[in-house]
C-alpha positions in Angstrom: 13.3 -27.5 -5.4 16.1 -25.1 -4.5 15.5 -21.5 -3.4 14.9 -19.4 -6.6 17.8 -17.2 -7.8 16.6 -16.4 -11.3 13.5 -14.9 -12.8 12.6 -18.3 -14.4 13.0 -20.1 -11.1 10.9 -17.5 -9.3 8.2 -17.9 -11.9 8.2 -21.7 -11.5 8.0 -21.4 -7.7 5.2 -18.9 -7.9 3.2 -21.2 -10.2 3.4 -23.8 -7.4 2.3 -21.1 -4.9 -0.8 -20.2 -7.0 -1.8 -23.9 -7.7 -0.8 -25.5 -4.4 0.0 -23.1 -1.6 0.4 -26.0 0.9 3.1 -27.6 -1.2 4.8 -24.2 -1.7 4.8 -23.8 2.1 6.6 -27.2 2.5 9.1 -26.1 -0.1 9.7 -22.7 1.6 10.1 -24.5 4.9 12.9 -26.5 3.3 14.6 -23.3 2.1 14.5 -21.9 5.6 15.9 -25.2 7.0 18.7 -25.1 4.4 19.4 -21.4 5.0 17.9 -19.9 8.1 19.6 -16.5 7.3 17.8 -16.1 4.0 15.4 -13.2 4.2 14.0 -14.2 0.8 13.0 -17.6 2.1 11.0 -16.0 4.9 9.5 -13.5 2.4 8.5 -16.4 0.1 7.0 -18.4 2.9 4.9 -15.3 3.9 3.2 -15.5 0.5 2.2 -19.1 1.3 0.8 -18.1 4.7 -1.2 -15.4 3.1 -2.6 -17.7 0.5 -3.5 -20.2 3.2 -5.4 -17.5 5.3 -2.7 -17.3 8.0 -1.8 -13.6 8.0 -0.3 -13.7 11.6 2.1 -16.3 10.5 2.9 -14.2 7.4 3.5 -11.3 9.7 6.0 -13.4 11.8 7.9 -14.3 8.6 8.0 -10.7 7.4 9.3 -9.7 10.8 12.0 -12.3 10.6 13.0 -11.3 7.1 13.3 -7.6 8.2 15.4 -8.7 11.2 17.8 -10.4 8.7 17.8 -7.6 6.0 15.7 -4.5 6.6 15.2 -3.6 2.9 12.4 -1.5 1.4 10.6 -4.5 -0.3 10.3 -6.2 3.0 8.7 -3.1 4.6 6.2 -3.0 1.7 5.4 -6.7 2.2 4.9 -6.3 6.0 2.8 -3.2 5.4 0.6 -5.2 3.1 0.1 -7.8 5.8 -0.7 -5.1 8.4 -3.2 -3.6 5.9 -4.8 -7.0 5.3 -5.2 -7.3 9.1 -6.8 -3.9 9.3 -3.9 -2.4 11.3 -3.7 0.6 9.0 -1.4 2.8 11.2 1.2 0.1 11.3 0.8 -0.5 7.6 1.4 3.2 7.0 4.4 3.3 9.2 6.0 0.5 7.1 5.0 2.1 3.8 6.4 5.4 4.9 9.6 3.8 6.0 10.0 2.0 2.6 9.3 5.3 0.8 12.0 7.1 2.9 14.4 4.3 1.9 13.7 4.6 -1.9 12.3 8.1 -2.4 13.3 8.3 -6.1 11.6 5.0 -6.9 8.5 5.2 -4.7 6.2 7.1 -7.0 7.3 5.1 -10.0 6.4 1.8 -8.3 2.8 3.1 -7.7 1.5 0.2 -5.6 3.0 1.5 -2.4 1.2 4.8 -3.0 -2.0 3.0 -3.7 -1.7 1.0 -0.5 -0.9 4.2 1.4 -3.9 5.9 -0.1 -6.1 3.0 0.8 -4.9 2.9 4.4 -5.5 6.7 4.8 -9.0 6.3 3.4 -9.8 3.4 5.7 -8.7 5.6 8.6 -11.1 8.3 7.4 -8.4 10.7 6.2 -9.6 11.6 2.8 -7.1 14.5 2.2 -4.1 12.2 2.8 -5.7 9.4 0.7 -6.3 11.8 -2.2 -2.8 13.3 -1.9 -1.3 9.8 -2.3 -3.6 9.1 -5.2 -2.5 12.4 -6.9 1.1 11.2 -6.7 0.4 8.0 -8.7 2.0 7.9 -12.1 -0.2 9.3 -14.9 -0.3 5.9 -16.6 -1.1 4.0 -13.4 -3.8 1.3 -13.5 -4.7 -1.5 -11.1 -7.3 -4.3 -11.1 -7.8 -3.5 -7.4 -5.4 -5.9 -5.8 -6.1 -7.1 -2.2 -9.3 -5.0 -1.9 -7.7 -1.7 -2.9 -9.7 0.5 -5.3 -9.3 -0.4 -9.0 -8.8 1.6 -12.1 -6.7 4.6 -13.0 -6.1 7.7 -10.9 -9.4 9.2 -11.9 -11.3 6.1 -11.1 -9.5 5.5 -7.8 -10.0 8.9 -6.3 -13.9 8.7 -5.9 -13.5 5.2 -4.4 -11.1 6.6 -1.8 -13.6 9.3 -0.9 -16.3 6.7 -0.3 -13.9 4.6 1.8 -12.9 7.6 3.9 -16.6 8.7 4.4 -17.5 5.1 5.5 -14.6 5.1 7.9 -15.6 8.5 9.4 -19.2 7.3 9.7 -18.2 4.1 11.6 -18.7 4.3 15.3 -15.5 5.1 17.3 -13.6 2.0 18.3 -15.0 -0.1 15.4 -13.0 -1.0 12.4 -14.2 0.5 9.1 -16.8 -1.7 7.5 -14.9 -2.2 4.2 -11.6 -3.7 5.5 -10.0 -5.8 2.7 -10.4 -9.6 3.0 
């Protein structure tokens, strides 16, 4: 399978990712062998590593992709890996960098704001979490991807409050008890 260049090819590749992440990993390895300068190949392989429970390997691939082409999508992707690892400050740095790169699109995308809100809450900063939530588009809704709060803006806000309270209640030096899995 060649590296996807169209929407249809990307959908077909991601069907393989969902059904057989190990096979997808082998395919992405081939894309990287064929074109070691393709940031997309590293980004795509990071998805397989995440599916296979190897977030540190996913992080290495997002780092390589950013080295090749430091674009906003890659910073969002690496931020999501950091968030998954419970490294919320690093995640926020990447989300903030992506936002600075595409300020006019950031709020329309929504999911970056949700991830920022979730990270702030998990660090115990309710005010910043709620400020991000307030900036979500009025029609925003999420099923709660990757352990982030689900629902619309009104449903997400109280969940962020709970996450922030739990983080503040956690003993110093301990990770908040509700880190996403």
